[in-house]
C-alpha positions as CSV (number, residue, x, y, z in Angstrom):
1,X,0.1,0.1,0.1
2,X,1.3,3.6,-0.7
3,X,-0.1,6.7,0.8
4,X,0.3,9.9,-0.9
5,X,-1.0,13.5,0.3
6,X,-1.3,16.5,-1.8
7,X,-2.4,19.9,-0.8
8,X,-4.3,22.8,-2.6
9,X,-6.6,25.4,-2.5
10,X,-9.7,25.7,-4.4
11,X,-13.8,25.7,-4.0
12,X,-16.4,24.6,-6.2
13,X,-16.3,21.2,-8.5
14,X,-12.8,20.8,-10.1
15,X,-10.3,18.2,-11.0
16,X,-7.1,17.8,-8.7
17,X,-4.4,15.9,-9.9
18,X,-1.9,13.9,-7.8
19,X,1.3,12.8,-9.5
20,X,2.0,9.1,-8.0
21,X,6.1,8.8,-9.3
22,X,4.8,5.8,-11.5
23,X,2.8,4.1,-8.7
24,X,-0.4,4.0,-10.8
25,X,-1.7,2.9,-14.4
26,X,-5.3,3.0,-15.7
27,X,-7.2,0.5,-13.6
28,X,-4.7,0.6,-10.4
29,X,-7.2,0.5,-7.4
30,X,-7.4,3.6,-5.5
31,X,-9.0,5.4,-2.4
32,X,-9.2,9.0,-1.9
33,X,-10.2,11.4,1.0
34,X,-10.1,15.3,1.2
35,X,-10.3,17.2,4.4
36,X,-10.2,21.0,4.9
37,X,-6.8,21.6,5.9
38,X,-4.9,24.5,7.9
39,X,-1.2,24.9,7.6
40,X,0.8,23.0,10.0
41,X,-0.3,19.7,9.3
42,X,-3.9,19.9,10.9
43,X,-7.0,18.9,9.4
44,X,-10.0,21.2,10.3
45,X,-13.7,20.3,10.5
46,X,-15.3,23.6,9.6
47,X,-18.4,24.5,7.7
48,X,-17.4,23.9,4.0
49,X,-18.6,20.7,2.4
50,X,-15.8,18.8,1.3
51,X,-16.3,15.6,-1.1
52,X,-14.8,13.5,-3.5
53,X,-16.8,12.8,-6.5
54,X,-14.7,10.6,-8.6
55,X,-11.3,8.8,-8.8
56,X,-9.5,7.8,-11.7
57,X,-6.0,6.6,-11.8
58,X,-3.7,6.9,-15.0
59,X,0.0,6.3,-16.0
60,X,1.8,8.0,-13.2
61,X,-1.3,10.0,-11.7
62,X,-4.6,10.4,-10.1
63,X,-7.4,12.6,-11.2
64,X,-9.6,13.3,-7.9
65,X,-12.8,15.1,-8.9
66,X,-13.8,17.2,-5.4
67,X,-16.3,19.6,-4.6
68,X,-15.6,21.9,-1.9
69,X,-18.6,24.1,-1.3
70,X,-17.4,27.7,0.6
71,X,-17.7,30.7,-0.9
72,X,-14.1,31.6,-1.6
73,X,-11.1,29.1,-2.2
74,X,-10.5,26.9,0.6
75,X,-6.9,24.9,1.5
76,X,-7.6,21.5,1.4
77,X,-5.5,18.0,1.6
78,X,-6.2,15.0,-0.6
79,X,-4.9,11.7,1.1
80,X,-4.6,8.7,-1.9
81,X,-4.3,4.9,-0.6
82,X,-2.7,3.0,-3.6
83,X,-3.0,-1.0,-3.7
84,X,0.4,-2.1,-5.1
85,X,-0.2,-4.5,-8.0
């Protein structure tokens, strides 16, 4: 199992690409989660709705479609679990 984290800042529905350094290919088994994130390595359960809509692995990357419902861009963290093949 490989665990990767990737941070960003955005709002609405969008695609966040995580480079996996060759750990994925189309069809790889992946799980993604998203959380509101405050710098200093701390998650935060605020009032924003943060959810994962789709997880699509590719050759060396994973595209994660997210929905962050908030009025302005919000810092977030995506965590990926990738099964080794």
